[in-house]
Structure formats: structure tokens, C-alpha cells
mmCIF file of the C-alpha atoms, coordinates in Angstrom:
data_MODEL
# 
_entry.id   MODEL 
# 
loop_
_atom_site.group_PDB 
_atom_site.id 
_atom_site.type_symbol 
_atom_site.label_atom_id 
_atom_site.label_alt_id 
_atom_site.label_comp_id 
_atom_site.label_asym_id 
_atom_site.label_entity_id 
_atom_site.label_seq_id 
_atom_site.pdbx_PDB_ins_code 
_atom_site.Cartn_x 
_atom_site.Cartn_y 
_atom_site.Cartn_z 
_atom_site.occupancy 
_atom_site.B_iso_or_equiv 
_atom_site.pdbx_formal_charge 
_atom_site.auth_seq_id 
_atom_site.auth_comp_id 
_atom_site.auth_asym_id 
_atom_site.auth_atom_id 
_atom_site.pdbx_PDB_model_num 
ATOM 1   C CA . MET A 1 1   ? 91.601  133.035 134.242 1.00 0.00 ? 1   MET A CA 1 
ATOM 2   C CA . THR A 1 2   ? 94.611  134.308 136.178 1.00 0.00 ? 2   THR A CA 1 
ATOM 3   C CA . THR A 1 3   ? 97.986  133.035 134.994 1.00 0.00 ? 3   THR A CA 1 
ATOM 4   C CA . THR A 1 4   ? 100.754 132.839 137.588 1.00 0.00 ? 4   THR A CA 1 
ATOM 5   C CA . LEU A 1 5   ? 104.464 132.032 137.468 1.00 0.00 ? 5   LEU A CA 1 
ATOM 6   C CA . ILE A 1 6   ? 106.170 130.849 140.654 1.00 0.00 ? 6   ILE A CA 1 
ATOM 7   C CA . THR A 1 7   ? 109.950 130.452 140.840 1.00 0.00 ? 7   THR A CA 1 
ATOM 8   C CA . GLY A 1 8   ? 111.474 127.753 143.018 1.00 0.00 ? 8   GLY A CA 1 
ATOM 9   C CA . ALA A 1 9   ? 108.230 125.808 142.871 1.00 0.00 ? 9   ALA A CA 1 
ATOM 10  C CA . ASN A 1 10  ? 109.562 122.270 143.061 1.00 0.00 ? 10  ASN A CA 1 
ATOM 11  C CA . ARG A 1 11  ? 109.252 121.941 146.847 1.00 0.00 ? 11  ARG A CA 1 
ATOM 12  C CA . SER A 1 12  ? 108.547 123.583 150.176 1.00 0.00 ? 12  SER A CA 1 
ATOM 13  C CA . LEU A 1 13  ? 106.967 127.050 150.160 1.00 0.00 ? 13  LEU A CA 1 
ATOM 14  C CA . GLY A 1 14  ? 107.005 127.306 146.368 1.00 0.00 ? 14  GLY A CA 1 
ATOM 15  C CA . LEU A 1 15  ? 105.211 124.004 145.882 1.00 0.00 ? 15  LEU A CA 1 
ATOM 16  C CA . GLU A 1 16  ? 102.624 124.802 148.547 1.00 0.00 ? 16  GLU A CA 1 
ATOM 17  C CA . THR A 1 17  ? 102.032 128.208 146.965 1.00 0.00 ? 17  THR A CA 1 
ATOM 18  C CA . ALA A 1 18  ? 101.477 126.454 143.650 1.00 0.00 ? 18  ALA A CA 1 
ATOM 19  C CA . ARG A 1 19  ? 99.008  124.044 145.253 1.00 0.00 ? 19  ARG A CA 1 
ATOM 20  C CA . ARG A 1 20  ? 96.989  126.817 146.846 1.00 0.00 ? 20  ARG A CA 1 
ATOM 21  C CA . LEU A 1 21  ? 96.901  129.013 143.755 1.00 0.00 ? 21  LEU A CA 1 
ATOM 22  C CA . VAL A 1 22  ? 95.846  126.120 141.529 1.00 0.00 ? 22  VAL A CA 1 
ATOM 23  C CA . GLU A 1 23  ? 93.113  125.468 144.079 1.00 0.00 ? 23  GLU A CA 1 
ATOM 24  C CA . ALA A 1 24  ? 92.157  129.152 143.849 1.00 0.00 ? 24  ALA A CA 1 
ATOM 25  C CA . GLY A 1 25  ? 91.658  128.785 140.088 1.00 0.00 ? 25  GLY A CA 1 
ATOM 26  C CA . HIS A 1 26  ? 94.964  130.125 138.773 1.00 0.00 ? 26  HIS A CA 1 
ATOM 27  C CA . THR A 1 27  ? 96.753  128.622 135.798 1.00 0.00 ? 27  THR A CA 1 
ATOM 28  C CA . VAL A 1 28  ? 100.118 128.049 137.463 1.00 0.00 ? 28  VAL A CA 1 
ATOM 29  C CA . PHE A 1 29  ? 103.496 127.744 135.789 1.00 0.00 ? 29  PHE A CA 1 
ATOM 30  C CA . ALA A 1 30  ? 105.915 126.154 138.256 1.00 0.00 ? 30  ALA A CA 1 
ATOM 31  C CA . GLY A 1 31  ? 109.460 127.301 137.565 1.00 0.00 ? 31  GLY A CA 1 
ATOM 32  C CA . MET A 1 32  ? 112.311 125.071 138.712 1.00 0.00 ? 32  MET A CA 1 
ATOM 33  C CA . ARG A 1 33  ? 115.939 124.430 137.832 1.00 0.00 ? 33  ARG A CA 1 
ATOM 34  C CA . ASP A 1 34  ? 115.350 120.751 137.095 1.00 0.00 ? 34  ASP A CA 1 
ATOM 35  C CA . PRO A 1 35  ? 111.945 119.943 135.565 1.00 0.00 ? 35  PRO A CA 1 
ATOM 36  C CA . SER A 1 36  ? 112.574 116.226 136.086 1.00 0.00 ? 36  SER A CA 1 
ATOM 37  C CA . GLY A 1 37  ? 111.879 116.892 139.765 1.00 0.00 ? 37  GLY A CA 1 
ATOM 38  C CA . GLY A 1 38  ? 108.527 118.463 139.029 1.00 0.00 ? 38  GLY A CA 1 
ATOM 39  C CA . ASP A 1 39  ? 106.220 115.472 139.418 1.00 0.00 ? 39  ASP A CA 1 
ATOM 40  C CA . ASP A 1 40  ? 104.664 116.871 142.594 1.00 0.00 ? 40  ASP A CA 1 
ATOM 41  C CA . ALA A 1 41  ? 103.858 120.141 140.850 1.00 0.00 ? 41  ALA A CA 1 
ATOM 42  C CA . ARG A 1 42  ? 102.452 118.339 137.826 1.00 0.00 ? 42  ARG A CA 1 
ATOM 43  C CA . ALA A 1 43  ? 100.256 116.229 140.098 1.00 0.00 ? 43  ALA A CA 1 
ATOM 44  C CA . LEU A 1 44  ? 98.752  119.451 141.419 1.00 0.00 ? 44  LEU A CA 1 
ATOM 45  C CA . GLY A 1 45  ? 97.857  120.561 137.899 1.00 0.00 ? 45  GLY A CA 1 
ATOM 46  C CA . ALA A 1 46  ? 100.689 123.060 137.453 1.00 0.00 ? 46  ALA A CA 1 
ATOM 47  C CA . HIS A 1 47  ? 102.655 123.445 134.219 1.00 0.00 ? 47  HIS A CA 1 
ATOM 48  C CA . VAL A 1 48  ? 106.356 122.836 134.884 1.00 0.00 ? 48  VAL A CA 1 
ATOM 49  C CA . VAL A 1 49  ? 108.933 125.053 133.164 1.00 0.00 ? 49  VAL A CA 1 
ATOM 50  C CA . ARG A 1 50  ? 112.700 125.040 133.452 1.00 0.00 ? 50  ARG A CA 1 
ATOM 51  C CA . LEU A 1 51  ? 113.729 128.251 135.180 1.00 0.00 ? 51  LEU A CA 1 
ATOM 52  C CA . ASP A 1 52  ? 116.994 128.889 136.992 1.00 0.00 ? 52  ASP A CA 1 
ATOM 53  C CA . VAL A 1 53  ? 116.999 132.434 138.369 1.00 0.00 ? 53  VAL A CA 1 
ATOM 54  C CA . THR A 1 54  ? 120.793 132.615 137.949 1.00 0.00 ? 54  THR A CA 1 
ATOM 55  C CA . ASP A 1 55  ? 120.645 131.663 134.245 1.00 0.00 ? 55  ASP A CA 1 
ATOM 56  C CA . GLN A 1 56  ? 119.269 134.293 131.871 1.00 0.00 ? 56  GLN A CA 1 
ATOM 57  C CA . ASP A 1 57  ? 118.868 131.824 129.002 1.00 0.00 ? 57  ASP A CA 1 
ATOM 58  C CA . SER A 1 58  ? 116.632 129.577 131.106 1.00 0.00 ? 58  SER A CA 1 
ATOM 59  C CA . ILE A 1 59  ? 114.596 132.586 132.226 1.00 0.00 ? 59  ILE A CA 1 
ATOM 60  C CA . ASP A 1 60  ? 114.090 133.738 128.647 1.00 0.00 ? 60  ASP A CA 1 
ATOM 61  C CA . GLY A 1 61  ? 113.162 130.203 127.637 1.00 0.00 ? 61  GLY A CA 1 
ATOM 62  C CA . ALA A 1 62  ? 110.584 129.976 130.402 1.00 0.00 ? 62  ALA A CA 1 
ATOM 63  C CA . MET A 1 63  ? 108.992 133.268 129.379 1.00 0.00 ? 63  MET A CA 1 
ATOM 64  C CA . ALA A 1 64  ? 108.717 131.998 125.819 1.00 0.00 ? 64  ALA A CA 1 
ATOM 65  C CA . GLU A 1 65  ? 106.618 129.081 127.095 1.00 0.00 ? 65  GLU A CA 1 
ATOM 66  C CA . ILE A 1 66  ? 104.138 131.308 128.942 1.00 0.00 ? 66  ILE A CA 1 
ATOM 67  C CA . PRO A 1 67  ? 101.481 132.830 126.673 1.00 0.00 ? 67  PRO A CA 1 
ATOM 68  C CA . GLU A 1 68  ? 100.279 135.399 129.197 1.00 0.00 ? 68  GLU A CA 1 
ATOM 69  C CA . LEU A 1 69  ? 101.049 136.402 132.762 1.00 0.00 ? 69  LEU A CA 1 
ATOM 70  C CA . ASP A 1 70  ? 99.113  138.170 135.499 1.00 0.00 ? 70  ASP A CA 1 
ATOM 71  C CA . VAL A 1 71  ? 100.990 137.233 138.677 1.00 0.00 ? 71  VAL A CA 1 
ATOM 72  C CA . LEU A 1 72  ? 104.702 136.694 139.275 1.00 0.00 ? 72  LEU A CA 1 
ATOM 73  C CA . VAL A 1 73  ? 105.779 135.115 142.565 1.00 0.00 ? 73  VAL A CA 1 
ATOM 74  C CA . ASN A 1 74  ? 109.531 135.454 143.058 1.00 0.00 ? 74  ASN A CA 1 
ATOM 75  C CA . ASN A 1 75  ? 109.940 132.648 145.556 1.00 0.00 ? 75  ASN A CA 1 
ATOM 76  C CA . ALA A 1 76  ? 113.294 131.044 144.664 1.00 0.00 ? 76  ALA A CA 1 
ATOM 77  C CA . GLY A 1 77  ? 115.996 131.588 147.237 1.00 0.00 ? 77  GLY A CA 1 
ATOM 78  C CA . VAL A 1 78  ? 119.016 130.033 148.927 1.00 0.00 ? 78  VAL A CA 1 
ATOM 79  C CA . LEU A 1 79  ? 120.227 130.101 152.506 1.00 0.00 ? 79  LEU A CA 1 
ATOM 80  C CA . GLY A 1 80  ? 123.882 130.057 151.502 1.00 0.00 ? 80  GLY A CA 1 
ATOM 81  C CA . ARG A 1 81  ? 126.930 128.504 153.142 1.00 0.00 ? 81  ARG A CA 1 
ATOM 82  C CA . SER A 1 82  ? 127.926 131.234 155.591 1.00 0.00 ? 82  SER A CA 1 
ATOM 83  C CA . PHE A 1 83  ? 126.318 131.379 159.015 1.00 0.00 ? 83  PHE A CA 1 
ATOM 84  C CA . GLY A 1 84  ? 128.561 133.797 160.881 1.00 0.00 ? 84  GLY A CA 1 
ATOM 85  C CA . VAL A 1 85  ? 131.618 135.997 160.462 1.00 0.00 ? 85  VAL A CA 1 
ATOM 86  C CA . ASP A 1 86  ? 134.382 133.400 160.572 1.00 0.00 ? 86  ASP A CA 1 
ATOM 87  C CA . ASP A 1 87  ? 133.047 131.458 157.585 1.00 0.00 ? 87  ASP A CA 1 
ATOM 88  C CA . LEU A 1 88  ? 132.098 134.541 155.554 1.00 0.00 ? 88  LEU A CA 1 
ATOM 89  C CA . ASP A 1 89  ? 133.909 135.588 152.397 1.00 0.00 ? 89  ASP A CA 1 
ATOM 90  C CA . ALA A 1 90  ? 133.021 137.647 149.347 1.00 0.00 ? 90  ALA A CA 1 
ATOM 91  C CA . ALA A 1 91  ? 132.156 134.589 147.263 1.00 0.00 ? 91  ALA A CA 1 
ATOM 92  C CA . ALA A 1 92  ? 129.671 133.336 149.856 1.00 0.00 ? 92  ALA A CA 1 
ATOM 93  C CA . MET A 1 93  ? 128.039 136.752 149.912 1.00 0.00 ? 93  MET A CA 1 
ATOM 94  C CA . ALA A 1 94  ? 127.922 137.013 146.123 1.00 0.00 ? 94  ALA A CA 1 
ATOM 95  C CA . ASP A 1 95  ? 126.354 133.563 145.727 1.00 0.00 ? 95  ASP A CA 1 
ATOM 96  C CA . VAL A 1 96  ? 123.408 134.416 147.965 1.00 0.00 ? 96  VAL A CA 1 
ATOM 97  C CA . LEU A 1 97  ? 122.868 137.845 146.454 1.00 0.00 ? 97  LEU A CA 1 
ATOM 98  C CA . ASP A 1 98  ? 122.994 136.412 142.926 1.00 0.00 ? 98  ASP A CA 1 
ATOM 99  C CA . THR A 1 99  ? 120.059 134.102 143.626 1.00 0.00 ? 99  THR A CA 1 
ATOM 100 C CA . ASN A 1 100 ? 118.027 136.015 146.199 1.00 0.00 ? 100 ASN A CA 1 
ATOM 101 C CA . VAL A 1 101 ? 118.351 139.545 144.822 1.00 0.00 ? 101 VAL A CA 1 
ATOM 102 C CA . THR A 1 102 ? 119.770 139.648 141.306 1.00 0.00 ? 102 THR A CA 1 
ATOM 103 C CA . GLY A 1 103 ? 117.680 136.577 140.485 1.00 0.00 ? 103 GLY A CA 1 
ATOM 104 C CA . ILE A 1 104 ? 114.518 138.514 141.270 1.00 0.00 ? 104 ILE A CA 1 
ATOM 105 C CA . VAL A 1 105 ? 115.646 141.332 139.012 1.00 0.00 ? 105 VAL A CA 1 
ATOM 106 C CA . ARG A 1 106 ? 116.469 138.950 136.157 1.00 0.00 ? 106 ARG A CA 1 
ATOM 107 C CA . VAL A 1 107 ? 113.078 137.236 136.315 1.00 0.00 ? 107 VAL A CA 1 
ATOM 108 C CA . THR A 1 108 ? 111.066 140.404 136.883 1.00 0.00 ? 108 THR A CA 1 
ATOM 109 C CA . GLN A 1 109 ? 112.674 142.284 134.018 1.00 0.00 ? 109 GLN A CA 1 
ATOM 110 C CA . ALA A 1 110 ? 112.099 139.346 131.685 1.00 0.00 ? 110 ALA A CA 1 
ATOM 111 C CA . ALA A 1 111 ? 108.474 139.052 132.829 1.00 0.00 ? 111 ALA A CA 1 
ATOM 112 C CA . LEU A 1 112 ? 107.594 142.748 132.451 1.00 0.00 ? 112 LEU A CA 1 
ATOM 113 C CA . PRO A 1 113 ? 106.493 142.557 128.790 1.00 0.00 ? 113 PRO A CA 1 
ATOM 114 C CA . LEU A 1 114 ? 103.987 139.820 129.660 1.00 0.00 ? 114 LEU A CA 1 
ATOM 115 C CA . LEU A 1 115 ? 102.849 141.475 132.886 1.00 0.00 ? 115 LEU A CA 1 
ATOM 116 C CA . ARG A 1 116 ? 102.276 144.797 131.139 1.00 0.00 ? 116 ARG A CA 1 
ATOM 117 C CA . ARG A 1 117 ? 99.662  143.114 128.935 1.00 0.00 ? 117 ARG A CA 1 
ATOM 118 C CA . SER A 1 118 ? 97.676  142.059 132.000 1.00 0.00 ? 118 SER A CA 1 
ATOM 119 C CA . ALA A 1 119 ? 94.717  144.087 133.220 1.00 0.00 ? 119 ALA A CA 1 
ATOM 120 C CA . ALA A 1 120 ? 95.783  143.478 136.826 1.00 0.00 ? 120 ALA A CA 1 
ATOM 121 C CA . PRO A 1 121 ? 99.524  142.727 137.079 1.00 0.00 ? 121 PRO A CA 1 
ATOM 122 C CA . VAL A 1 122 ? 100.828 141.534 140.438 1.00 0.00 ? 122 VAL A CA 1 
ATOM 123 C CA . ILE A 1 123 ? 104.323 140.801 141.712 1.00 0.00 ? 123 ILE A CA 1 
ATOM 124 C CA . VAL A 1 124 ? 105.018 139.112 145.045 1.00 0.00 ? 124 VAL A CA 1 
ATOM 125 C CA . ASN A 1 125 ? 108.599 138.899 146.265 1.00 0.00 ? 125 ASN A CA 1 
ATOM 126 C CA . VAL A 1 126 ? 109.126 136.355 149.018 1.00 0.00 ? 126 VAL A CA 1 
ATOM 127 C CA . ALA A 1 127 ? 111.329 138.131 151.552 1.00 0.00 ? 127 ALA A CA 1 
ATOM 128 C CA . SER A 1 128 ? 111.785 137.269 155.240 1.00 0.00 ? 128 SER A CA 1 
ATOM 129 C CA . GLY A 1 129 ? 111.558 138.815 158.662 1.00 0.00 ? 129 GLY A CA 1 
ATOM 130 C CA . VAL A 1 130 ? 115.283 138.074 158.813 1.00 0.00 ? 130 VAL A CA 1 
ATOM 131 C CA . GLY A 1 131 ? 115.675 140.987 156.412 1.00 0.00 ? 131 GLY A CA 1 
ATOM 132 C CA . PHE A 1 132 ? 113.731 143.334 158.694 1.00 0.00 ? 132 PHE A CA 1 
ATOM 133 C CA . THR A 1 133 ? 116.238 145.147 160.904 1.00 0.00 ? 133 THR A CA 1 
ATOM 134 C CA . ARG A 1 134 ? 113.753 145.991 163.656 1.00 0.00 ? 134 ARG A CA 1 
ATOM 135 C CA . TRP A 1 135 ? 113.133 142.300 164.267 1.00 0.00 ? 135 TRP A CA 1 
ATOM 136 C CA . LEU A 1 136 ? 116.812 141.386 163.958 1.00 0.00 ? 136 LEU A CA 1 
ATOM 137 C CA . THR A 1 137 ? 117.498 143.772 166.829 1.00 0.00 ? 137 THR A CA 1 
ATOM 138 C CA . THR A 1 138 ? 114.499 142.962 169.045 1.00 0.00 ? 138 THR A CA 1 
ATOM 139 C CA . PRO A 1 139 ? 115.002 140.192 171.631 1.00 0.00 ? 139 PRO A CA 1 
ATOM 140 C CA . GLY A 1 140 ? 112.140 137.738 171.629 1.00 0.00 ? 140 GLY A CA 1 
ATOM 141 C CA . HIS A 1 141 ? 111.560 137.785 167.877 1.00 0.00 ? 141 HIS A CA 1 
ATOM 142 C CA . ASP A 1 142 ? 112.337 134.605 165.944 1.00 0.00 ? 142 ASP A CA 1 
ATOM 143 C CA . GLU A 1 143 ? 114.771 136.598 163.816 1.00 0.00 ? 143 GLU A CA 1 
ATOM 144 C CA . TYR A 1 144 ? 116.864 138.016 166.675 1.00 0.00 ? 144 TYR A CA 1 
ATOM 145 C CA . PRO A 1 145 ? 119.227 135.027 167.191 1.00 0.00 ? 145 PRO A CA 1 
ATOM 146 C CA . VAL A 1 146 ? 119.996 134.592 163.467 1.00 0.00 ? 146 VAL A CA 1 
ATOM 147 C CA . PRO A 1 147 ? 123.742 135.236 162.875 1.00 0.00 ? 147 PRO A CA 1 
ATOM 148 C CA . SER A 1 148 ? 123.896 134.759 159.076 1.00 0.00 ? 148 SER A CA 1 
ATOM 149 C CA . ILE A 1 149 ? 124.978 137.886 157.195 1.00 0.00 ? 149 ILE A CA 1 
ATOM 150 C CA . PRO A 1 150 ? 124.379 137.039 153.498 1.00 0.00 ? 150 PRO A CA 1 
ATOM 151 C CA . TYR A 1 151 ? 120.838 135.721 153.907 1.00 0.00 ? 151 TYR A CA 1 
ATOM 152 C CA . ALA A 1 152 ? 119.714 138.602 156.125 1.00 0.00 ? 152 ALA A CA 1 
ATOM 153 C CA . ALA A 1 153 ? 121.290 141.192 153.838 1.00 0.00 ? 153 ALA A CA 1 
ATOM 154 C CA . SER A 1 154 ? 119.711 139.614 150.766 1.00 0.00 ? 154 SER A CA 1 
ATOM 155 C CA . LYS A 1 155 ? 116.241 139.662 152.259 1.00 0.00 ? 155 LYS A CA 1 
ATOM 156 C CA . ALA A 1 156 ? 116.659 143.271 153.366 1.00 0.00 ? 156 ALA A CA 1 
ATOM 157 C CA . ALA A 1 157 ? 117.494 144.042 149.744 1.00 0.00 ? 157 ALA A CA 1 
ATOM 158 C CA . VAL A 1 158 ? 114.376 142.199 148.585 1.00 0.00 ? 158 VAL A CA 1 
ATOM 159 C CA . ILE A 1 159 ? 112.210 144.422 150.773 1.00 0.00 ? 159 ILE A CA 1 
ATOM 160 C CA . ALA A 1 160 ? 113.901 147.554 149.399 1.00 0.00 ? 160 ALA A CA 1 
ATOM 161 C CA . LEU A 1 161 ? 113.703 146.490 145.756 1.00 0.00 ? 161 LEU A CA 1 
ATOM 162 C CA . THR A 1 162 ? 110.003 145.688 146.255 1.00 0.00 ? 162 THR A CA 1 
ATOM 163 C CA . VAL A 1 163 ? 109.349 149.257 147.364 1.00 0.00 ? 163 VAL A CA 1 
ATOM 164 C CA . GLN A 1 164 ? 111.309 150.642 144.423 1.00 0.00 ? 164 GLN A CA 1 
ATOM 165 C CA . TYR A 1 165 ? 109.569 148.441 141.856 1.00 0.00 ? 165 TYR A CA 1 
ATOM 166 C CA . ALA A 1 166 ? 106.215 149.516 143.298 1.00 0.00 ? 166 ALA A CA 1 
ATOM 167 C CA . LYS A 1 167 ? 107.160 153.178 142.856 1.00 0.00 ? 167 LYS A CA 1 
ATOM 168 C CA . ASN A 1 168 ? 108.294 152.573 139.280 1.00 0.00 ? 168 ASN A CA 1 
ATOM 169 C CA . LEU A 1 169 ? 105.256 150.489 138.312 1.00 0.00 ? 169 LEU A CA 1 
ATOM 170 C CA . PRO A 1 170 ? 102.254 152.390 139.680 1.00 0.00 ? 170 PRO A CA 1 
ATOM 171 C CA . THR A 1 171 ? 99.700  150.328 137.734 1.00 0.00 ? 171 THR A CA 1 
ATOM 172 C CA . PHE A 1 172 ? 101.080 147.113 139.252 1.00 0.00 ? 172 PHE A CA 1 
ATOM 173 C CA . ARG A 1 173 ? 100.561 145.716 142.740 1.00 0.00 ? 173 ARG A CA 1 
ATOM 174 C CA . VAL A 1 174 ? 104.090 144.893 143.974 1.00 0.00 ? 174 VAL A CA 1 
ATOM 175 C CA . ASN A 1 175 ? 104.548 143.591 147.514 1.00 0.00 ? 175 ASN A CA 1 
ATOM 176 C CA . ALA A 1 176 ? 106.869 141.484 149.656 1.00 0.00 ? 176 ALA A CA 1 
ATOM 177 C CA . SER A 1 177 ? 105.816 138.594 151.869 1.00 0.00 ? 177 SER A CA 1 
ATOM 178 C CA . ASP A 1 178 ? 107.328 137.191 155.038 1.00 0.00 ? 178 ASP A CA 1 
ATOM 179 C CA . PRO A 1 179 ? 106.654 133.457 155.409 1.00 0.00 ? 179 PRO A CA 1 
ATOM 180 C CA . GLY A 1 180 ? 107.628 133.543 159.094 1.00 0.00 ? 180 GLY A CA 1 
ATOM 181 C CA . TYR A 1 181 ? 109.451 130.800 160.976 1.00 0.00 ? 181 TYR A CA 1 
ATOM 182 C CA . THR A 1 182 ? 108.071 127.866 159.018 1.00 0.00 ? 182 THR A CA 1 
ATOM 183 C CA . ALA A 1 183 ? 109.060 124.207 159.211 1.00 0.00 ? 183 ALA A CA 1 
ATOM 184 C CA . THR A 1 184 ? 111.049 123.719 155.981 1.00 0.00 ? 184 THR A CA 1 
ATOM 185 C CA . GLU A 1 185 ? 114.295 122.117 154.854 1.00 0.00 ? 185 GLU A CA 1 
ATOM 186 C CA . PHE A 1 186 ? 115.925 125.544 155.303 1.00 0.00 ? 186 PHE A CA 1 
ATOM 187 C CA . ASN A 1 187 ? 115.772 125.205 159.080 1.00 0.00 ? 187 ASN A CA 1 
ATOM 188 C CA . GLY A 1 188 ? 115.762 121.431 159.442 1.00 0.00 ? 188 GLY A CA 1 
ATOM 189 C CA . PHE A 1 189 ? 111.974 121.577 159.840 1.00 0.00 ? 189 PHE A CA 1 
ATOM 190 C CA . GLY A 1 190 ? 112.430 123.390 163.136 1.00 0.00 ? 190 GLY A CA 1 
ATOM 191 C CA . GLY A 1 191 ? 110.006 126.244 162.472 1.00 0.00 ? 191 GLY A CA 1 
ATOM 192 C CA . HIS A 1 192 ? 106.825 126.516 164.508 1.00 0.00 ? 192 HIS A CA 1 
ATOM 193 C CA . GLN A 1 193 ? 104.528 127.288 161.561 1.00 0.00 ? 193 GLN A CA 1 
ATOM 194 C CA . THR A 1 194 ? 103.122 124.783 159.102 1.00 0.00 ? 194 THR A CA 1 
ATOM 195 C CA . ILE A 1 195 ? 104.024 125.014 155.442 1.00 0.00 ? 195 ILE A CA 1 
ATOM 196 C CA . THR A 1 196 ? 100.500 126.227 154.725 1.00 0.00 ? 196 THR A CA 1 
ATOM 197 C CA . GLU A 1 197 ? 100.758 128.978 157.324 1.00 0.00 ? 197 GLU A CA 1 
ATOM 198 C CA . GLY A 1 198 ? 104.094 129.933 155.775 1.00 0.00 ? 198 GLY A CA 1 
ATOM 199 C CA . THR A 1 199 ? 102.406 130.635 152.448 1.00 0.00 ? 199 THR A CA 1 
ATOM 200 C CA . ASP A 1 200 ? 99.465  132.613 153.842 1.00 0.00 ? 200 ASP A CA 1 
ATOM 201 C CA . ALA A 1 201 ? 100.980 136.035 153.140 1.00 0.00 ? 201 ALA A CA 1 
ATOM 202 C CA . THR A 1 202 ? 102.257 135.105 149.682 1.00 0.00 ? 202 THR A CA 1 
ATOM 203 C CA . VAL A 1 203 ? 98.902  133.645 148.616 1.00 0.00 ? 203 VAL A CA 1 
ATOM 204 C CA . ALA A 1 204 ? 96.998  136.617 150.000 1.00 0.00 ? 204 ALA A CA 1 
ATOM 205 C CA . LEU A 1 205 ? 99.214  139.063 148.098 1.00 0.00 ? 205 LEU A CA 1 
ATOM 206 C CA . ALA A 1 206 ? 99.057  136.966 144.913 1.00 0.00 ? 206 ALA A CA 1 
ATOM 207 C CA . THR A 1 207 ? 95.271  137.146 144.888 1.00 0.00 ? 207 THR A CA 1 
ATOM 208 C CA . ILE A 1 208 ? 94.699  140.868 145.500 1.00 0.00 ? 208 ILE A CA 1 
ATOM 209 C CA . GLY A 1 209 ? 92.770  143.032 143.091 1.00 0.00 ? 209 GLY A CA 1 
ATOM 210 C CA . THR A 1 210 ? 93.657  146.327 141.447 1.00 0.00 ? 210 THR A CA 1 
ATOM 211 C CA . ASP A 1 211 ? 92.580  148.146 144.614 1.00 0.00 ? 211 ASP A CA 1 
ATOM 212 C CA . GLY A 1 212 ? 94.981  146.138 146.759 1.00 0.00 ? 212 GLY A CA 1 
ATOM 213 C CA . PRO A 1 213 ? 98.111  147.425 148.500 1.00 0.00 ? 213 PRO A CA 1 
ATOM 214 C CA . THR A 1 214 ? 101.424 148.036 146.782 1.00 0.00 ? 214 THR A CA 1 
ATOM 215 C CA . GLY A 1 215 ? 104.938 148.652 148.061 1.00 0.00 ? 215 GLY A CA 1 
ATOM 216 C CA . GLU A 1 216 ? 104.131 146.879 151.334 1.00 0.00 ? 216 GLU A CA 1 
ATOM 217 C CA . PHE A 1 217 ? 105.628 144.073 153.427 1.00 0.00 ? 217 PHE A CA 1 
ATOM 218 C CA . HIS A 1 218 ? 103.147 141.529 154.817 1.00 0.00 ? 218 HIS A CA 1 
ATOM 219 C CA . ASP A 1 219 ? 103.193 138.461 157.012 1.00 0.00 ? 219 ASP A CA 1 
ATOM 220 C CA . ARG A 1 220 ? 100.252 136.152 157.605 1.00 0.00 ? 220 ARG A CA 1 
ATOM 221 C CA . ARG A 1 221 ? 98.706  138.652 160.009 1.00 0.00 ? 221 ARG A CA 1 
ATOM 222 C CA . GLY A 1 222 ? 98.799  141.526 157.530 1.00 0.00 ? 222 GLY A CA 1 
ATOM 223 C CA . ARG A 1 223 ? 100.958 144.556 156.901 1.00 0.00 ? 223 ARG A CA 1 
ATOM 224 C CA . ILE A 1 224 ? 104.281 144.921 158.678 1.00 0.00 ? 224 ILE A CA 1 
ATOM 225 C CA . GLU A 1 225 ? 104.971 148.575 159.399 1.00 0.00 ? 225 GLU A CA 1 
ATOM 226 C CA . TYR A 1 226 ? 108.428 149.616 158.235 1.00 0.00 ? 226 TYR A CA 1 
# 
């Protein structure tokens, strides 16, 4: 049995990832800041644990509740409150980086002792095409019109830290996923992909074997060339 922890699993992409991995036979621990909002995850058969990626004590407490771990899906993320230059300040930048980047590091470092006991450890970091500079600068891509600086910078960092973790953990499979422009609360449900389509890459990367890719960035169509 594969045991999986998903952060930010109370709704949207995290909840759908939990649903699909439970369906695939995983024992899923659904991490969320407020477990009282975890009824949907419980109904799917997931085990709800309190986990706030900005709170080390909650992370350590969640790890203490998980007896073993094979797959870590770092899904939790925030859009932030700055959407251009005029409303940007250092605090707005720091808030997004603390959740989207440092949060991944906090959870991953805490999870490493459990993952190292697994015969096939996997880490999936949910990034975004908004963090991929080639798409940010290519007219016609969904990412091109996005003006937000903190969110784009944070997701670029997620892609880079994924590559570096993969280099440092050669026996792991460590990859980043791009959900694509998916209809979620993040964008007022304006995306053109369904929530299921938005989890295709994450689910595919969470279910790879020891011969699977590592250090790569994938969307639902497969590998994105850097």
C-alpha cells in the first residue's frame, strides 16, 4: 500500500488529487490548516491531519501522525494580494514566498525521515506555468497576460528547488507539475480546464515507479522542456 501526504487538500486541486489517489489505492493523508473543514476529504476516505505549511509545529505534529510515507504532494499555495507593481511591497512578496516556497522546504525537510524509509519515495511539487519564463514571455500562452510578480516568482522558485532536490536525492523521484489554466477559486473559476484535468500531471507524477523521471516539469501532456 502506498501512503501519500497532500498539503492544501481541503479543496480545489488538493481535494481532487486526494480523491484520485484514494481511487488509485493510496492511503491518503489530507493536510489542511483547519481540520474542521475536512469533511469532503473524509468522505473520500482520506485521513485528515492539521498541517499549516507556515507553522513548523503543525508540520511536525502532522508527521507524528503518519506512520509511513511514500509520496509527498506539496500542493498548498496562495495567490497573494499583489497583482501588479503599484500594489506590490516587500510584505506582499514575503507572504507568498513563505507559503509557496519556504512552505515546501519546511514540509519536505520534515518528511524526509519518513520518505527515506520508503522503497520508492516520490515528491511532487505543484508549480505553475506562470513560473515558466518562456511562457510568461510568449504571446498566446495563458500565462503571458499575468501581471502578478510574487506568485510568478514563487512558482519559478518551486521549479528550481524541484531540480535541486532531485539532484540531492538521487534515489527519490522528485518532479514539479503544472496544473494549467484550471477553473478554481484562484481565478474565479475562469480557467478552461476542469478540476480533474488540472490534477492530471500531479496524479501521473505521484504514481510513477522507481524508473520514472526525476527533476522534470510536467503538465497534463507530459514533460515541459526547460
